N, C-alpha and C positions, 0 to 999 in steps of 0.2 A: 313590475316594480309600484306600487303608487308613489305620486310628488305631491310636494308638498304646494297645491294650488291653491287653497286656500286658508292656509294655516302652516305653520312648521308641525310635520310631523314628528315624532320622538321613537326609536327604539337604544339598541346597546349592542354590544357584542358576541357575546355567548354565553362563556361561564356565567352562574352563580350560585350563590351559597346554598350547596345540596344536605338535607337533613342530617343530622347527626346518625340517626338509627336506621338511615336507609345507605350513609355511607358505610358506617361499619357492619352492617346486614350485605352489602355487596362483597366488602373485603372477606367476608369471613365466611360465606355461604357460594359468592359469585353468583352470575346474573342467570343463572338456568333456573333456581328453586321456583315452582308458584308463588312462592310467597314472596320472594324477593320482587316478584314481577306486579305483583300486586302489590307493594309499597310503593315502585317506581311510578306506578300509573294514579296513583294518588298524588304523592309528591310531586310529578309532573301535571295534574289538574291545579293543584294547590298554588305552584309557582306563578301557572297562567295566571290565573282569579287574580294576586296578587299583580300582576303585572300593571294588567287593567286598571283596578282600583286604584293603582297609583299615575294612571295616565299614560303608560308607554300605547303606540300605537301599533307599533309592528314588537311583536313577541317572539320566545322562543320556547324549547321545553326545558331553559337551563343547562344543558347537556347533563341531564343529571343521567345519563343513559352511558356513561363515558367515563374511561379513565383519563389521564392528562390528554390535551387536547392534541398535541402530536403523536401521541404514538398510543391512543386510543383505538388506532386502527391496526396494531399488531394483533387483536382478539377477534379481526373481520377477516385478515390475511390470512392464508394457507400457505408455508411456506417460511414463514418467521419465528423462531425461537426463541427463548430469555434464555442466557447465561450471565455468568458471574460477569461483573466489570475488572478490567484489567488497568492497570496506571496508564498504561499507553491507551487505551483504548476513553479515558478521562478527560483526553483530551480537549473536549467542547466545552468544557467548564470552565475554560480556561482564554483569556481575551486581553485587550487595551488597555480595558476599564480595571482588571486586575490587577493589572503590572504595574498601573499608575498610582492604586488606593491598595496594595496589600494589607495592610494593619487593618482597614476599614471593613476587608473582606473575610482576613481570617474572624474579627469579631462577628461580621454576621453571619459565616458556617456556623461557627462556635451556639450563636444562639438562635440558629436558625429561622433568620429574621429577613431573608433574601428577599423570599415571598410574602411575607406578611402575614397569612393565615393559613396556618398548617395543619388545621382539626379533620380535613380531609382526609383519611388515610385512603380511602380508596383513589384518589384523586392521585395522590402522590406515590400508591403501589406500584405505579409502573415505572420508577425511575428505580427498583430496586436493582433488576436484572439490564443487560442490553440487550437490545433487539438485534438477531445476525439471521441472516436472509441464507437458509440452507437449501434451499427446494424453488421450484417454480413458481412463483406470487400467484395465487387465484384468490380472488374477491368470495366471501360468504356473506351473502346477503340478509341473514337470521336477524342479526342486530339491527338494522337499520328500517327493516321493515315494521320491529317491537317500537323501535321510535317513534316511527311517521305515525304507528297506530296509537301513540299514547298521546303526541302532538295535537292527530287530526280529532281525536275526541274529547280532549280540553278545551279547543278552540271553537267546536262546534256551537255551542250553545252562547257563546260571548261575543261581544261586539268589538273586535280587532278591524283595527286596517289589514293587516295582515300578518304573516307570519313566516319564522324564517328558519334554517335548523342549519349551523356551521359545519362544516364539515375541513378538512389538513388538505396542504398545497402537497403536490409529490416531494419539493423541495425541501420543506420542514418536517417530513416523515424520514427524511434524512438525515437529521441530526441523528449522528452516535450510531445511526444501522453499521450494523457489520456485515460483510457482504461475500458469501462465501462458494457462490452459485453462479454469477452474472458474470463475464467475462470482462466487464469494461461499465464505466460511470453511466454511460450512454444507454445501454442494454438494462439497467438495472433502474435508471428512471422511467426510459418508457414503461417498462412492465409495473410500476407503478403507478403510472397516468393512465394506462390503461385498465388496471385493475380499481383504481379511485373513482375513475370516471363511471363506472355500474354504480356506484353511491350517488355522484354527482344528478346523475341522469335519473335515479329511484326518487330522491328529494323533489327535483323541478316536476316530475311527470305525477306527483303525490300533491302537486298545486303550492305546493310551497318554496317561497326564495331560498335559495340555495347563496350560503355565505362560505366562503374560502379565507380559510384564515393560513398566512403566511407569515409571520414574524422573522421567522430564520433569513428570509432575504435581504430584510435591512440589517438584522442582529450579526450578521454574519459577518461584515466586515468588522466590525469589534473583535468579534471571537478569532479572526482568522488575520492576525498581524503581518502574514508574510505576503498577503494585497496590498497591490498598491489600487490608486483609483482605477487606471486602466483596467488591469485583470480583474478587480473587484467587478465594474458593469461587464464584463466579460460573464462571470459567473452570474450576477443576476439577471443577466439577457438571456441567456441559456435555460436560467428556470423558469423563465416567464416563458419561453417557447415550449417547454415542457407542460409546463401547466397550459397552455394554450392547445395542445394536443391533444389533453384529456378534456377540456372546453369545446372542441369542437364539433360544431353544429348544435349544441342546447342554444336556448336562445337567450341571447345578452340582459334582455329586460327580466329576464327571472335572476341573475347573478349581481352578485355583490362582491367585490376583494377585499379582504381586511389585512392591511400591513400597518406594521407597529416595528418597536426596536426590543422586543424580547419583556421590556414591559417589569424586569425584575427590579427589586427596592434598592437599587445602586445612584452612582453619582453620573453615569449614562454621559459623561463627556466628550466619550470616544462613539458617538451614535452619528451615522453617514448623515449629510443634510438630506430632505426630504429632495431640496432643489438638485442632489446628483442624481436620485433614482426616479423623481417624477415623471420625467418621460417613456419610462420603462414600465411603471405601476401603468402607463394609462395607456400602455399595449394591451393588456391582459385582459381578454373578452368577458365583460363585464359592464351590466349599466351602473352601477355604481362604486365607489371606494369610500373605504374605512379609513380612516387616518389617525394618530394621535395629535391631537391639538389642545390638551387642556394643561398637561404637565407642564412644569415651568423651562424644560428641555425644550420644547417643542412649539409652546404657546405663540411664539414671532413669526411662526412659518405660513402664518394667512397672509401675507404680506408677496408669500410667491406667486397669489394668483391675480396678482397686477401684472404678472410679465407671461404666466403661462396661462392658457385658454383651456377651462372645460370642455373637451370635446361634446358636438351638441348631442344632445338624447340623455347625457350621462346625470347622474347624481354623485355629490359630494356629502358623506358624513362623515363630520369632523366631531373627533372628541370635545364636550362642552362641560364633559364633568371626568373627573380622573379619579383613579384606584391608587395614583404613587401617594397620597396625602391622606390621613385622617379626617383631616379640616374639611367642611362641606360647604359645597360653594352657595354663595347668596345666589338666588332666583335671579338677581341683577347682573350680577359677571354672568351669569349663563346667558342670558339676553345678548347680552355687551358680543359675547364671544360669538353666537349664530348670526349676531346683525352684521360682522365684521365678514362672514363667508355671504352672507346674501348681499350684501354693498357689491360683492366683488363677484362673482358665480350669478345669484340672481336669486331672490327668495325660493322659488318655484323650484331650485336646483338643489337644496338645502335638507337634508334631512338629520336633526339632533341626535349624536348619540353620544357615547364613550369611549375611552382613549383603549380598554384591553377591556378581558373580562373581570368581572370582579369575586368569582367562584375564591380563590386561592391565592388574591391580592388583600382583602378588607375584610374586617368585621362585617359578616351579615348584617347587625344594625346599623352601622355606616353604609355601606351598601346600598340598602333599600332607603336611604335619608338622602342618596345623592340620586336614585332615579326619582324620588321626589323632586328633588331640587333642578333634574332635568328637566320632569313635567311641567313645573310650575317658570320656571327660564324660559320655554317655550312658548308659554301661553303669551307672557312677557313680550316675545320678541313679534308674536301674532300679531297682537293688539297695536304695536307702531308698526308692523310692517305692511298691514292689511288697513289703517286705522282710514276713515274716510271713505 
């Protein structure tokens, strides 16, 4: 994983706005048709080109080959089938935030505004049915091979510093997952970890940085009111232990871990503070840690790094632009945010990023404007951090 040795490098988190015609084709015809494959390959090439032209150093494929970030693997894992939701199975949609703000959430649900940008029908198609484990979980590598080939071709002739591919952590796959096959949660989680490890290894072996997305670990505090802090931390620790099992033996300097609080457009007053889980997060066998740091619920948490030491050799990837508002951050503000982290963990240990994926969170025109603000802000920060 490259470091900011002579300037602040830039990246983002993962999902970008998939072209409407590609989403429609994937939703209607599936991923198997040659025509869809050709459209996907062209779209990945275009989104990589645009990232490079915008000034993003560490790029990805926009996650165009996937459905929902956590459940795309249901299409890559044998042993899982989709079923109609029951009222009892929909419990994961509830939580502390919804209990405190029921009128807001009723309005937001009715107006489909929880995620902000709902145009990608292929992305959201994954929530139409519940995934249920009905047999032994086995990984099918066909889709990741396709995604690897598309990204490799797109970056081949372009001046990218590095390319990354996001994947899901075992604990985040578990969200809403029914289990009719494994005798215990431990067995289920171990099976998920063993299967996902094949995807993790394929991406690293292809020469890309692996990003593990794990929004559910912090979001579980809000969504599980039965937790007190001790029981929640035991859950989080067990989730990270399973992830580390999947990462065992893979090169840490090729892995980054993304932690966020679910990133839906809601109050988030019940987000678990980063201070309560940072020690567990830093146990992940990764070389970099990507965190929300630009939205108004978490921007103050840069002070945490005055008391917590970033382990030697690790990189911090704070979000310095956010999907949580339509306002476009001024590059001066982006530079200030970068400077806060550089002052506390060292400029070489900071890569400027985003809070979460833009794909289902914000209008595409605004998402790209935020990426440009990210790049310009990093240029300003670099001129100050390396002046003279």
